[in-house]
C-alpha positions in Angstrom: -6.0 -14.1 35.1 -9.0 -13.6 32.4 -8.0 -14.2 29.0 -8.7 -11.2 26.7 -11.7 -11.2 24.6 -12.4 -9.9 21.3 -14.2 -6.3 21.2 -16.6 -5.3 18.4 -17.9 -1.7 18.3 -19.4 0.2 15.4 -17.3 3.7 14.5 -17.8 6.3 12.5 -16.9 4.5 9.2 -17.7 1.1 9.6 -17.3 -1.8 12.6 -14.0 -2.0 14.1 -12.8 -5.4 15.9 -10.0 -5.8 18.1 -9.0 -9.4 18.3 -6.3 -10.8 20.8 -3.4 -12.9 19.2 -3.3 -16.3 21.0 0.5 -16.5 20.6 1.3 -13.1 22.1 0.0 -12.3 25.7 -1.0 -8.7 25.0 -0.9 -8.2 21.4 -4.2 -7.3 19.4 -5.2 -7.1 15.6 -7.5 -4.4 14.6 -10.0 -4.6 11.6 -12.2 -2.4 10.2 -15.0 -4.0 8.1 -13.0 -7.0 7.9 -9.9 -5.2 6.3 -6.8 -5.7 8.7 -5.8 -2.2 9.6 -3.1 -2.4 12.5 -1.3 -5.0 14.7 -0.1 -4.0 18.1 1.9 -5.8 20.9 1.3 -3.5 24.1 4.3 -5.3 26.0 6.7 -5.1 22.7 5.7 -2.0 20.8 8.8 -2.5 18.9 7.5 -5.7 17.6 6.1 -4.5 14.0 3.7 -7.7 12.6 2.6 -6.2 9.2 5.4 -6.5 6.4 4.5 -2.7 5.5 4.9 -1.5 8.9 8.1 -3.1 9.0 9.4 -1.3 6.0 8.2 1.9 7.6 10.0 1.0 10.6 13.2 0.4 8.8 12.9 4.1 7.3 12.0 5.5 10.8 15.2 3.8 12.2 17.3 5.4 9.5 16.4 9.1 9.0 18.2 10.3 12.1 20.5 9.0 14.7 19.4 6.1 16.7 17.3 7.1 19.8 17.4 10.6 18.8 14.0 12.5 19.5 11.7 13.4 16.6 8.6 15.5 16.0 6.5 13.2 13.9 2.9 13.9 12.2 1.0 10.8 11.6 -1.9 11.1 9.2 -4.1 7.8 9.8 -4.2 6.5 13.3 -5.2 2.7 13.6 -4.3 1.0 16.7 -1.2 3.6 16.8 1.1 1.1 16.0 3.9 3.4 14.4 3.3 6.1 17.2 4.1 3.5 19.7 7.0 2.2 18.0 8.6 5.6 18.0 7.6 6.4 21.4 9.8 3.0 22.3 12.5 3.6 20.1 13.1 7.5 20.1 12.0 8.4 23.7 11.1 12.1 24.1 9.7 12.5 20.7 6.6 14.4 20.1 4.0 13.2 18.2 0.5 14.2 16.6 -1.7 11.5 15.3 -4.7 12.8 13.0 -7.5 10.2 12.5 -11.1 11.1 10.8 -12.7 8.2 12.7 -13.3 9.7 16.2 -15.0 6.5 17.0 -12.0 4.4 16.2 -9.7 6.8 18.1 -11.7 6.4 21.1 -12.0 2.6 21.0 -8.2 2.3 20.8 -7.8 4.9 23.5 -10.2 2.8 25.8 -9.0 -0.7 25.0 -5.6 -0.1 24.0 -4.4 2.7 26.1 -1.2 4.6 25.6 1.6 4.3 28.2 1.9 7.6 30.4 4.3 10.4 29.1 4.1 8.6 25.5 4.2 12.0 23.9 1.3 11.0 21.6 -1.5 13.4 21.0 -4.6 12.1 19.1 -6.7 14.4 16.9 -10.1 13.5 15.3 -9.7 15.4 12.2 -9.6 15.0 8.5 -5.9 14.6 7.5 -5.8 17.0 4.6 -7.3 19.9 6.8 -5.3 19.6 9.7 -2.2 19.4 7.3 -3.3 22.7 5.8 -3.7 24.1 9.0 -0.2 22.9 10.3 2.5 25.4 11.2 5.2 25.3 8.5 8.5 23.5 9.0 7.0 21.8 12.2 7.9 18.1 11.6 10.9 16.0 11.1 8.7 12.9 9.7 5.2 12.8 8.2 3.8 9.3 8.2 0.7 8.9 6.1 -1.3 5.8 6.4 -4.7 6.8 5.5 -7.4 4.3 4.3 -11.1 5.1 3.6 -11.9 1.1 3.5 -9.1 -0.3 1.7 -8.6 2.9 -0.6 -6.2 5.7 -0.2 -8.6 8.7 -0.3 -8.4 11.1 -3.4 -7.7 14.1 -1.7 -4.6 12.6 -0.2 -3.2 12.0 -3.6 -2.7 15.2 -5.2 -0.1 18.0 -6.1 -1.5 20.3 -3.7 -1.5 17.8 -0.8 2.0 17.0 -1.5 3.1 20.5 -1.6 1.2 20.9 1.7 3.2 17.9 3.2 6.5 19.6 1.9 5.4 22.9 3.6 5.0 20.8 7.2 8.2 19.3 7.0 11.5 20.8 8.2 13.9 21.2 5.2 15.5 17.9 6.3 12.2 16.4 6.9 11.0 12.9 5.3 7.6 12.1 4.1 6.5 8.3 4.3 3.4 6.7 2.8 1.6 3.5 2.7 0.4 2.9 -0.6 -1.3 0.0 -2.5 -1.6 -1.0 -6.0 -0.8 -3.5 -8.8 0.1 -3.9 -12.4 0.3 -1.7 -14.3 0.6 0.7 -11.7 -1.4 3.9 -12.8 -1.9 4.8 -9.2 1.7 4.2 -8.0 3.3 5.7 -11.1 0.9 8.8 -10.6 2.2 9.0 -7.0 5.8 9.1 -7.7 5.2 11.6 -10.5 3.2 14.0 -8.1 5.9 13.7 -5.1 8.7 13.8 -7.4 7.3 17.6 -8.3 7.8 18.6 -5.0 10.6 16.3 -3.7 14.1 16.0 -5.0 14.7 12.5 -3.7 12.1 9.6 -4.1 12.3 5.8 -2.9 10.1 3.0 -3.4 10.3 -0.2 -1.3 8.0 -3.2 -2.2 8.3 -6.9 -2.5 9.6 -8.2 -5.6 6.3 -9.9 -6.6 4.3 -6.8 -6.4 6.8 -4.9 -8.5 6.8 -7.6 -11.1 3.0 -7.1 -11.5 2.4 -10.8 -10.0 0.0 -9.6 -7.3 -1.5 -6.4 -5.6 0.3 -5.4 -2.6 1.7 -2.5 -0.5 4.4 -0.2 -1.4 6.3 2.3 0.7 6.8 5.9 -0.8 9.4 7.8 0.8 10.2 11.6 -0.3 12.6 14.1 0.9 14.9 16.9 -0.2 18.0 15.1 0.9 19.5 11.9 -0.2 18.4 8.7 1.7 20.5 6.1 2.8 19.2 3.6 0.4 21.9 1.1 1.0 21.0 0.6 4.8 17.4 0.3 3.6 18.3 -2.2 1.0 20.1 -4.3 3.7 17.3 -4.1 6.4 14.6 -5.0 3.8 16.2 -7.7 2.4 16.7 -9.2 5.6 12.8 -9.4 6.5 10.9 -12.6 6.5 9.6 -11.3 3.3 12.3 -9.3 1.5 11.7 -6.5 -0.2 13.4 -4.2 -3.0 14.5 -0.4 -2.4 14.0 1.2 -6.0 15.5 4.6 -6.7 17.3 6.9 -9.1 17.6 5.7 -12.5 15.4 2.4 -11.7 12.6 4.3 -10.2 12.4 7.0 -13.2 12.1 4.1 -15.4 9.4 2.7 -13.3 7.4 5.9 -13.3 7.6 6.2 -16.9 5.3 9.1 -18.6 2.9 9.4 -15.6 1.9 13.0 -14.8 1.4 14.5 -11.5 -2.5 14.4 -10.1 -4.0 17.7 -9.9 -6.8 18.1 -7.3 -9.6 18.2 -9.8 -8.4 15.0 -11.5 -7.7 13.0 -8.1 -9.0 9.7 -7.4 -8.9 7.0 -4.8 -6.3 4.5 -5.0 -7.5 1.3 -6.7 -10.2 -1.0 -4.9 -8.0 -4.5 -3.7 -9.0 -7.5 -5.4 -11.0 -9.8 -3.0 -9.0 -11.6 -0.5 -5.7 -9.2 -0.9 -5.5 -8.2 2.4 -7.9 -10.6 4.4 -6.9 -12.9 7.4 -6.8 -16.2 7.6 
């Protein structure tokens, strides 16, 4: 059988490359303009390679009973790692994936096709525009993993956006976002203040080295109107190869400090990562 070969294509927002993993038979790394975007194993969609995706996976596993189908809205598509994960771990789920880069969606659909009956629908559209038109109380989970290059777009950081996310979620729904920042955490703290205005419960998951300001890195924000099982999340994230901390309650309020919610007029993208922060070796 022929060995898989890399695929490179100009998409709407850069150059996308799919590179096979020599250690896993049907696993692929997706990069856009050299920045890693997704890793997916077509034979084992439950495998989450990137640390931040594992943390998102832990939340996805704990928000509802094991195997229970969910209605999930994904803002940001990449190689569809998390939609594939939900389809494998929660069969019968209905999922909408909104990705602004139509060319990227087409590349992934062609080269890494979804299995029949996956329940995953793909939509080439701007995430904020799609969210504004989404029916109220229509999603159990909203997963935001949107990066323009290596930065979260400004229009997905504001109080107006947070309110639209809350409107689309059911009363017991959960919002998850992949964010990135470094000390002094002006962006991350502003996001906590913004979502804390809309949701009663917030949780932040990140590596201790990131939280201590030693390096730039990812942080997973979780928001809900109901209590979250932080004890289970803490056990799961602590057991990862690169353990993470689960920050909530008083410790999270202390971390947020005097940050204020972001208005649309004042919104800015997340900070530019330092060179090599998310590079591949």
